[in-house]
N, C-alpha and C positions, 0 to 999 in steps of 0.2 A: 743934820738937821734934829728937828725936835718934832717928837710925833707929836699929833692932836692929843689921843688918849694916851698916858704917861704913862697909866698901868697896863697898856698892851702891849707883850713881849715884843722883841726887835722883829720884824717881819723877815728881816734877812739871816738871822740865826736857824742854826740847823735844827731842827726835832728831832726828836730821840727813833720817831718813826723811819726820817730820812736816814741817822745813822744803822737801824736795821737793817737797812738793804743798801748797806753802802755808797751811796749817793752823794756825796761829796768826791769820792772817789772817779766815779764813773763822771760825775759833773766835768771833775777835770780832764777825765779824757777826750769827752765833749766838747770843752774849750779848748782841746790842744788842736782839736779835726778844727774846728770853727776859724781860728787862728790863719791855719795853713791852706783854705780853701781856694780864697783870693788868691795866695799867691802861689796856689801850685803848677807845675810844670806839665803839658800836655806829653810828656816823654822822657826816656832815662837820660836825655842828654844833659845830664845837671854840672854845676859844677864841681863835683863829689861824689864818691864810688861808694854807692851805699854798701856794699859791700863790705867795705871801711867801720859804714857809719853807724851797723845794725850788726848786733848780739850774735849768734847762735839761735840764742831764744827765739829772739824775733824774726830772724830767717826760717826758723822752723814752724812758726805761727803760719806763715807764708807759703810755704810750701804746703803745709798741711789743707790751708785755706784757697788754693789757685785754680781748684775747678769751682766750686759752691760761691766762695768770696764770704759767706755769712759768718760771725765772728758776735759771740752777744758774754757779758761777763756774769759769770754769776756766782753766789754762793748758797750754803746750807746753814742758815741760821738756826736750825734747830738741832745742828750736830752736837753730841757730849765733847768731841774730842776738838779744842779750841784751830789746829790746823785744817782742820776740814770747813769750819768755819770764814776762812781765809776767803776772797776773790779769789776767782781764778777764769784763765781763757779759756772760753769753750768755743769749739773751730766746729763748723758742719762742714765733716770733709769731703762729704758724697750725701748725696739726696737721702734723706733720714739716717745719716751717720753723724754721730757728733763726737769727737774728741775732747775730753774733760785735762787739761792742763794743770791737776792737783793729786799731790800723794799726802798723804796724813804725815807718813813717817819720812816727808822730806820739803816742809817747808819752806826751806831758804830755794829750793830750786822751783817751787809754785812761786814762789814770789820773783825771782826770776822771769819767769814764763809774764809774771804783769808786768815788768817793769821792760820787759821785750814787747808788748805791748802797747807802752805809753811809746817806744820810743818811733814803732808801726803810724803812730797817732801825729806825733811832732816832726814826720817826715815825710808827712802828707799821704800815705798808702793806705789809710782808713778812712773813712767816713763815720760819723754817726747821724744816724736816724731815729731810733724815740728810745728813750729810757733805757736801757742795756745792749740795745740791736747796733750794731755797726755791719759796715762789711768793706772789703776791700775798695779801693776808690779805682779809678782806670789807668794809675799809674802804679796805683798797688798789683792787680791784676798782671799789667806789663810784665813787671819786676819779678813776681810771682813764679811767670812761664820761663821766667830765664835762669830758675833756682832747678836743681836736680837733683829730686826727692831721695834718692837715695844718700845724700853725702847727708842725708838729713834723719836718717831711718833710728840711729842711737838717741837719736832724742827725742825723735816722736814716739819710744816705747815710754818715754813716761807719762805720756798720755793714757787714758782710760777710754773705752769707749762707754758710751753712756748711754741711754734711751731720753728719749724727749728733754 
């Protein structure tokens, strides 16, 4: 398709401002959620076992989010340390209590939690709301309640408690 004004940049191209906030990745997560909404099962009576499908990081996020269900994707674009600028999963585990799955000393594990979040989106356990805001789906809440938080204590230690 040719644009009327060929001097205008491609409107579907990602801007520098979008890149500064991790928009392409967040849009990818939202797209995975969108694709699953229409075909989401109502119960856990699926054709496969989610425990086998999901990484320990994905199940840890679910265990942390079981009470409140709110999850967002954050980044600190002003940090000097490059690993602290990574996108990271943030879970509201209790009212006004948030866990951020990011450690500048361990960027690989930070990325594994982000990958775990992608798995949750892919399996319909998460719904996208606005911009960086997500929540567990009804199925996500249902599955999260089957998990024993004690089984994820060691991986929950990776997260740090943060203020809003």
